[in-house]
C-alpha positions in Angstrom: -18.2 -20.3 31.0 -20.7 -18.0 29.4 -22.0 -14.7 30.7 -25.2 -16.1 32.3 -23.3 -18.8 34.3 -20.8 -16.2 35.3 -23.7 -14.1 36.6 -24.9 -17.0 38.7 -21.4 -17.3 40.2 -21.3 -13.5 40.9 -24.7 -13.7 42.5 -23.5 -16.5 44.7 -20.4 -14.5 45.8 -22.7 -11.6 46.8 -24.8 -14.2 48.7 -21.8 -15.2 50.7 -21.3 -11.5 51.6 -24.9 -11.0 52.8 -25.0 -14.2 54.8 -21.8 -13.3 56.6 -23.2 -9.7 57.0 -26.3 -11.0 58.6 -24.2 -12.7 61.2 -21.4 -10.3 61.7 -22.6 -6.8 60.9 -22.3 -4.5 63.9 -22.7 -0.9 62.5 -24.7 1.0 60.0 -22.2 0.8 57.2 -21.9 -3.0 57.5 -25.7 -3.3 57.5 -25.9 -1.1 54.4 -23.3 -3.3 52.7 -25.3 -6.4 53.7 -28.5 -4.9 52.2 -26.6 -3.9 49.1 -25.2 -7.5 48.8 -28.8 -8.9 49.2 -30.1 -6.6 46.5 -27.3 -7.3 44.0 -27.4 -11.1 44.7 -31.1 -11.5 44.0 -31.1 -9.1 41.1 -28.3 -10.9 39.3 -29.9 -14.3 40.1 -33.2 -13.2 38.7 -31.6 -11.9 35.5 -29.8 -15.3 35.1 -33.2 -17.0 35.5 -34.4 -15.3 32.4 -31.9 -17.4 30.3 -31.5 -20.5 32.3 -34.1 -22.8 34.1 -35.0 -21.1 37.4 -34.7 -24.3 39.4 -31.2 -24.9 38.1 -30.1 -21.3 38.7 -31.4 -21.4 42.3 -29.8 -24.8 43.0 -26.4 -23.6 41.7 -26.8 -20.2 43.5 -27.6 -21.8 46.8 -24.9 -24.6 46.4 -22.1 -22.1 45.6 -23.3 -19.7 48.3 -23.4 -22.5 50.9 -19.9 -23.7 50.0 -18.6 -20.2 50.0 -20.1 -19.3 53.3 -18.8 -22.4 55.0 -15.3 -21.9 53.6 -15.4 -18.2 54.5 -16.3 -19.0 58.1 -13.4 -21.4 58.3 -10.9 -18.9 56.6 -12.0 -15.6 58.1 -13.8 -16.4 61.3 -11.8 -19.3 62.8 -14.6 -21.9 62.4 -12.9 -25.3 63.0 -11.7 -27.0 59.8 -13.2 -30.5 59.5 -12.3 -33.0 56.8 -15.9 -34.2 56.7 -17.2 -30.7 56.0 -14.6 -30.2 53.2 -15.5 -33.6 51.6 -19.2 -32.7 51.7 -18.5 -29.3 50.2 -16.6 -31.1 47.4 -19.6 -33.4 46.9 -21.9 -30.3 46.7 -19.7 -28.7 44.2 -19.7 -31.9 42.0 -23.5 -31.6 42.0 -23.4 -27.9 41.1 -20.9 -28.6 38.2 -23.0 -31.5 37.0 -26.1 -29.2 36.9 -24.2 -26.7 34.9 -23.0 -29.3 32.4 -26.4 -30.7 31.7 -28.3 -27.4 31.5 -28.7 -25.5 28.2 -29.1 -21.8 28.0 -32.2 -20.5 26.2 -32.6 -17.4 24.1 -36.2 -16.9 25.3 -37.0 -14.5 28.1 -39.6 -14.8 30.8 -43.1 -15.3 29.4 -41.9 -16.5 26.0 
């Protein structure tokens, strides 16, 4: 995995953090963490979009974020584990991996 794809994964991890924060934050420090996660998530995603097609970056970002959020809710917040959900997350991840495999990184920046 190259640095740009790694950045997309990092952005998705921060997305999981801010989505969970939006639901579960109860005090000022948790809200500050949520706002920080939003900022980092979108900044890193935007930077990755300078080297990869924006549509692909966004699809992978949202797909990984969705999978991570659903799994986090099951693991940390006692959301019921359903086999159908796990299978659909697996299907989603197959699509995300497929997008990564067919997308080439460019050396051109925005506006080039």
